[in-house]
C-alpha positions, 0 to 999 in steps of 0.5 A: 500500500502507498499512502499519502496525507493531504487536505482538500483545501490545500493550495499546493503540495496536496494537489501534487501529492494527489496527482502523483498518487493517481499516476502511481495507481494508474501505473500499478493498475494491474496490481491494484485491480488484482488486490495485491496493492493499493494507493490511498490519499488520506485526509488529516482534516476530517472536519472539513474533508467530508466524503463529498469533498474527498470525492471532488478532490479525486475527481478534479485531480484525476477525472478519468477513473483510476484505482486511486482511493481517497479516505479520511479518519472518522475520529480525532483519535483515528487521525492522531493514531494515523499521523503518529504511526506514519510520522506526519507532522501537521501544524496549523498555518494561522491562515486556516490551512496547515503546514505538513510534511509530504511523502509517499508512505510504503506499507508492506503486506504485513501492514508495516511501514517499510519506507518513506519515499519522496513524492517527486519520483513516481518510478522509484515508488512504483519499483518499491511497490513491485519489489514487495509484490 
C-alpha cells in the first residue's frame, strides 16, 4: 500500500501529492485491480474533508477513473493514531490551512511501514511497490 496525507483545501503540495498518487495507481493498475496493492490519499482534516469533498478532490485531480482511493479518519483519535504511526507532522498555518510534511508512505503486506519515499519520483515508488509484490 502507498499512502499519502493531504487536505482538500490545500493550495499546493496536496494537489501534487494527489496527482502523483493517481499516476502511481494508474501505473500499478494491474496490481491494484488484482488486490495485491493499493494507493490511498488520506485526509488529516476530517472536519472539513467530508466524503463529498474527498470525492471532488479525486475527481478534479484525476477525472478519468483510476484505482486511486481517497479516505479520511472518522475520529480525532483515528487521525492522531494515523499521523503518529506514519510520522506526519501537521501544524496549523494561522491562515486556516496547515503546514505538513509530504511523502509517499510504503506499507508492506504485513501492514508495516517499510519506507518513506519522496513524492517527486513516481518510478522509484512504483519499483518499491513491485519489489514487495
